[in-house]
DSSP file (Angstrom, degrees, kcal/mol; ACC not computed):
  #  RESIDUE AA STRUCTURE BP1 BP2  ACC     N-H-->O    O-->H-N    N-H-->O    O-->H-N    TCO  KAPPA ALPHA  PHI   PSI    X-CA   Y-CA   Z-CA
    1    1 A X              0   0    0      0, 0.0     2,-0.1     0, 0.0     0, 0.0   0.000 360.0 360.0 360.0 139.9   96.9  106.5  102.2
    2    2 A X        -     0   0    0      1,-0.1     2,-0.2     0, 0.0     0, 0.0  -0.400 360.0-133.3 -70.5 144.8   97.9  103.6  100.0
    3    3 A X        -     0   0    0     -2,-0.1     2,-0.4     1,-0.0    -1,-0.1  -0.663  24.3-103.9 -96.9 156.6   98.0  100.2  101.6
    4    4 A X        -     0   0    0     -2,-0.2    20,-1.7     1,-0.1     2,-0.3  -0.655  32.5-119.9 -83.5 130.4  100.9   97.7  101.2
    5    5 A X  E     +A   23   0A   0     -2,-0.4    18,-0.2    18,-0.2     3,-0.1  -0.517  35.2 171.7 -67.3 129.7  100.3   94.8   98.8
    6    6 A X  E     -     0   0A   0     16,-2.9     2,-0.3     1,-0.4    17,-0.2   0.755  60.4 -16.1-106.5 -39.8  100.6   91.5  100.6
    7    7 A X  E     -A   22   0A   0     15,-1.9    15,-3.3     2,-0.0    -1,-0.4  -0.986  52.5-169.8-164.3 150.4   99.4   88.9   98.1
    8    8 A X  E     -A   21   0A   0     -2,-0.3     2,-0.3    13,-0.2    13,-0.2  -0.994   3.1-168.0-146.3 153.2   97.6   88.5   94.9
    9    9 A X  E     -A   20   0A   0     11,-2.1    11,-2.7    -2,-0.3     2,-0.4  -0.980   8.4-158.5-136.6 151.1   96.2   85.7   92.8
   10   10 A X  E     +A   19   0A   0     -2,-0.3     2,-0.4     9,-0.2     9,-0.2  -0.989  20.6 173.1-128.5 120.3   94.8   85.4   89.3
   11   11 A X  E     -A   18   0A   0      7,-2.3     7,-3.5    -2,-0.4    -2,-0.0  -0.969  36.9-101.8-129.9 144.7   92.5   82.4   88.6
   12   12 A X  E     -A   17   0A   0     -2,-0.4     2,-0.3     5,-0.2     5,-0.3  -0.341  43.5-178.4 -61.5 142.6   90.5   81.5   85.6
   13   13 A X  E >   -A   16   0A   0      3,-2.6     3,-1.5     1,-0.0    -1,-0.0  -0.882  42.6 -99.5-136.6 168.3   86.8   82.2   86.0
   14   14 A X  T 3  S+     0   0    0     -2,-0.3    -1,-0.0     1,-0.3    -2,-0.0   0.857 123.7  38.6 -58.3 -37.4   83.7   81.7   83.8
   15   15 A X  T 3  S-     0   0    0     19,-0.0     2,-0.4    -3,-0.0    -1,-0.3   0.195 135.2 -69.5-100.8  15.9   83.7   85.3   82.6
   16   16 A X  E <  S-A   13   0A   0     -3,-1.5    -3,-2.6    18,-0.1     2,-0.3  -0.905  89.2 -21.8 140.6-110.7   87.5   85.7   82.3
   17   17 A X  E     -AB  12  33A   0     16,-2.3    16,-2.7    -2,-0.4     2,-0.6  -0.992  47.6-132.0-140.1 144.7   89.8   85.8   85.3
   18   18 A X  E     -AB  11  32A   0     -7,-3.5    -7,-2.3    -2,-0.3     2,-0.6  -0.886  20.2-162.7 -97.6 123.7   89.4   86.5   89.0
   19   19 A X  E     -AB  10  31A   0     12,-3.3    12,-2.7    -2,-0.6     2,-0.5  -0.933   5.8-170.7-107.0 117.7   92.0   88.9   90.3
   20   20 A X  E     -AB   9  30A   0    -11,-2.7   -11,-2.1    -2,-0.6     2,-0.5  -0.950   1.4-172.6-114.4 121.8   92.2   88.8   94.1
   21   21 A X  E     -AB   8  29A   0      8,-2.8     8,-2.6    -2,-0.5     2,-0.4  -0.958   2.6-169.4-118.0 124.6   94.4   91.5   95.8
   22   22 A X  E     -AB   7  28A   0    -15,-3.3   -16,-2.9    -2,-0.5   -15,-1.9  -0.937   8.3-148.1-117.9 135.3   95.1   91.4   99.5
   23   23 A X  E >   -A    5   0A   0      4,-2.7     3,-2.0    -2,-0.4   -18,-0.2  -0.384  37.6 -93.5 -92.9 177.5   96.7   94.1  101.6
   24   24 A X  T 3  S+     0   0    0    -20,-1.7   -19,-0.1     1,-0.3    -1,-0.1   0.601 123.5  58.8 -70.5  -9.7   98.9   93.6  104.6
   25   25 A X  T 3  S-     0   0    0    -21,-0.2    -1,-0.3     2,-0.2     3,-0.1   0.481 119.8-107.2 -92.7  -3.2   95.9   93.9  107.0
   26   26 A X  S <  S+     0   0    0     -3,-2.0     2,-0.2     1,-0.3    -2,-0.1   0.336  73.1 141.3  95.6  -6.3   94.2   91.0  105.3
   27   27 A X        -     0   0    0     -5,-0.1    -4,-2.7     1,-0.0     2,-0.4  -0.503  35.4-157.8 -70.8 136.8   91.6   93.0  103.5
   28   28 A X  E     -B   22   0A   0     -6,-0.2     2,-0.4    -2,-0.2    -6,-0.2  -0.902  16.9-159.1-123.7 147.8   90.9   91.7  100.0
   29   29 A X  E     -B   21   0A   0     -8,-2.6    -8,-2.8    -2,-0.4     2,-0.5  -0.993  12.6-160.8-120.3 127.2   89.5   93.1   96.8
   30   30 A X  E     +B   20   0A   0     -2,-0.4     2,-0.3   -10,-0.2   -10,-0.2  -0.945  14.6 174.1-114.8 128.5   88.2   90.6   94.2
   31   31 A X  E     -B   19   0A   0    -12,-2.7   -12,-3.3    -2,-0.5     2,-0.4  -0.945  27.9-133.7-130.4 148.5   87.7   91.7   90.6
   32   32 A X  E     +B   18   0A   0     -2,-0.3     2,-0.3   -14,-0.2   -14,-0.2  -0.879  31.7 180.0 -97.3 137.5   86.8   90.0   87.4
   33   33 A X  E     -B   17   0A   0    -16,-2.7   -16,-2.3    -2,-0.4     2,-0.1  -0.977  23.0-126.4-137.4 148.9   89.0   90.9   84.5
   34   34 A X     >  -     0   0    0     -2,-0.3     4,-2.3   -18,-0.2     5,-0.2  -0.416  34.4-105.5 -84.5 168.3   89.2   89.9   80.8
   35   35 A X  H  > S+     0   0    0      1,-0.2     4,-2.5     2,-0.2     5,-0.2   0.930 123.1  52.2 -56.6 -46.5   92.2   88.5   79.1
   36   36 A X  H  > S+     0   0    0      1,-0.2     4,-2.2     2,-0.2    -1,-0.2   0.877 107.9  51.1 -61.7 -38.2   92.8   91.9   77.4
   37   37 A X  H  > S+     0   0    0      2,-0.2     4,-2.2     1,-0.2    -1,-0.2   0.922 111.1  47.2 -65.6 -43.0   92.6   93.7   80.7
   38   38 A X  H  X S+     0   0    0     -4,-2.3     4,-2.6     1,-0.2    -2,-0.2   0.887 110.1  54.2 -64.5 -36.8   95.1   91.4   82.3
   39   39 A X  H  X S+     0   0    0     -4,-2.5     4,-2.4     2,-0.2    -2,-0.2   0.913 108.5  48.5 -61.8 -43.1   97.3   91.9   79.3
   40   40 A X  H  X S+     0   0    0     -4,-2.2     4,-2.3     2,-0.2    -2,-0.2   0.896 110.5  51.2 -64.4 -40.4   97.2   95.7   79.7
   41   41 A X  H  X S+     0   0    0     -4,-2.2     4,-2.4     2,-0.2    -2,-0.2   0.936 111.0  48.6 -60.9 -46.1   98.0   95.4   83.3
   42   42 A X  H  X S+     0   0    0     -4,-2.6     4,-2.3     1,-0.2    -2,-0.2   0.897 110.5  50.8 -61.2 -41.6  101.0   93.2   82.5
   43   43 A X  H  X S+     0   0    0     -4,-2.4     4,-2.3     2,-0.2    -1,-0.2   0.902 110.9  48.6 -63.5 -41.2  102.2   95.6   79.8
   44   44 A X  H  X S+     0   0    0     -4,-2.3     4,-2.4     2,-0.2    -2,-0.2   0.898 109.6  51.8 -68.1 -39.3  102.0   98.6   82.2
   45   45 A X  H  X S+     0   0    0     -4,-2.4     4,-2.5     1,-0.2     5,-0.2   0.933 110.6  49.1 -60.1 -44.9  103.9   96.7   84.9
   46   46 A X  H  X S+     0   0    0     -4,-2.3     4,-2.7     1,-0.2    -2,-0.2   0.900 109.7  51.6 -61.6 -41.1  106.6   95.9   82.3
   47   47 A X  H  X S+     0   0    0     -4,-2.3     4,-2.3     2,-0.2    -1,-0.2   0.928 111.5  47.0 -60.9 -44.7  106.8   99.6   81.2
   48   48 A X  H  X S+     0   0    0     -4,-2.4     4,-2.0     2,-0.2    -2,-0.2   0.914 114.1  46.5 -65.4 -42.7  107.2  100.7   84.8
   49   49 A X  H  X S+     0   0    0     -4,-2.5     4,-2.3     2,-0.2    -1,-0.2   0.891 111.6  51.7 -67.2 -38.7  109.9   98.1   85.6
   50   50 A X  H  X S+     0   0    0     -4,-2.7     4,-2.6    -5,-0.2    -2,-0.2   0.903 108.5  51.7 -62.7 -40.7  111.7   99.0   82.3
   51   51 A X  H  X S+     0   0    0     -4,-2.3     4,-2.2     2,-0.2    -2,-0.2   0.906 110.4  48.4 -63.4 -41.1  111.7  102.7   83.3
   52   52 A X  H  X S+     0   0    0     -4,-2.0     4,-2.1     2,-0.2    -1,-0.2   0.904 111.6  50.2 -63.6 -40.8  113.2  101.9   86.7
   53   53 A X  H  X S+     0   0    0     -4,-2.3     4,-2.1     2,-0.2    -2,-0.2   0.901 109.9  50.1 -64.3 -41.7  115.8   99.7   85.0
   54   54 A X  H  X S+     0   0    0     -4,-2.6     4,-1.0     2,-0.2    -1,-0.2   0.900 109.4  51.7 -64.1 -40.1  116.7  102.5   82.6
   55   55 A X  H  < S+     0   0    0     -4,-2.2     3,-0.4     1,-0.2     4,-0.4   0.901 111.0  47.8 -62.4 -40.8  117.0  105.0   85.5
   56   56 A X  H >< S+     0   0    0     -4,-2.1     3,-1.1     1,-0.2    -1,-0.2   0.861 108.1  55.5 -68.1 -35.3  119.3  102.6   87.3
   57   57 A X  H 3< S+     0   0    0     -4,-2.1    -1,-0.2     1,-0.2    -2,-0.2   0.717  92.9  71.2 -70.2 -20.3  121.4  102.1   84.1
   58   58 A X  T 3< S+     0   0    0     -4,-1.0     2,-0.8    -3,-0.4    -1,-0.2   0.719  81.0  82.9 -69.9 -19.6  121.9  105.9   83.8
   59   59 A X  S <  S-     0   0    0     -3,-1.1     2,-0.1    -4,-0.4    -1,-0.0  -0.774  79.5-146.2 -86.1 113.6  124.3  105.7   86.8
   60   60 A X     >  -     0   0    0     -2,-0.8     4,-1.9     1,-0.1     3,-0.2  -0.348  22.2-111.8 -77.4 159.8  127.6  104.7   85.5
   61   61 A X  H  > S+     0   0    0      1,-0.2     4,-2.4     2,-0.2     5,-0.2   0.856 119.0  57.2 -58.4 -34.4  130.0  102.5   87.5
   62   62 A X  H  > S+     0   0    0      1,-0.2     4,-2.4     2,-0.2    -1,-0.2   0.903 104.9  50.4 -64.0 -40.2  132.4  105.5   87.7
   63   63 A X  H  > S+     0   0    0     -3,-0.2     4,-2.2     1,-0.2    -1,-0.2   0.892 110.4  50.1 -64.8 -38.5  129.6  107.6   89.4
   64   64 A X  H  X S+     0   0    0     -4,-1.9     4,-1.8     2,-0.2    -2,-0.2   0.921 111.4  47.9 -65.6 -43.9  129.0  104.8   91.9
   65   65 A X  H  X S+     0   0    0     -4,-2.4     4,-1.9     1,-0.2    -2,-0.2   0.899 111.1  51.4 -63.7 -41.1  132.7  104.5   92.7
   66   66 A X  H  X S+     0   0    0     -4,-2.4     4,-1.5     1,-0.2    -2,-0.2   0.913 109.5  49.3 -62.9 -43.2  133.0  108.3   93.2
   67   67 A X  H  X S+     0   0    0     -4,-2.2     4,-0.6     1,-0.2    -1,-0.2   0.862 110.2  51.5 -66.7 -33.7  130.0  108.4   95.5
   68   68 A X  H >< S+     0   0    0     -4,-1.8     3,-0.7     1,-0.2    -1,-0.2   0.861 107.6  52.8 -68.8 -35.2  131.5  105.5   97.6
   69   69 A X  H 3< S+     0   0    0     -4,-1.9    -1,-0.2     1,-0.2    -2,-0.2   0.819 102.2  59.6 -69.0 -29.8  134.8  107.4   97.9
   70   70 A X  H 3<        0   0    0     -4,-1.5    -1,-0.2     1,-0.2    -2,-0.2   0.703 360.0 360.0 -70.4 -19.5  133.0  110.5   99.2
   71   71 A X    <<        0   0    0     -3,-0.7    -1,-0.2    -4,-0.6    -2,-0.1   0.481 360.0 360.0 -77.7 360.0  131.7  108.6  102.2
């Protein structure tokens, strides 16, 4: 089962960047990443957020008003 993200940090390191990911139980995973790897992570996050935004935009204001009237 996936754990809930609690906190993360990205700090410069000698070999790139240190990415520290902590879950809600306090357990942490520390990884070294290159600039290019962090860039790819950022691009994928943006793609996922854009897709969510597009899905939300597909619901027109009229559809939202109709669903509220049905309640």
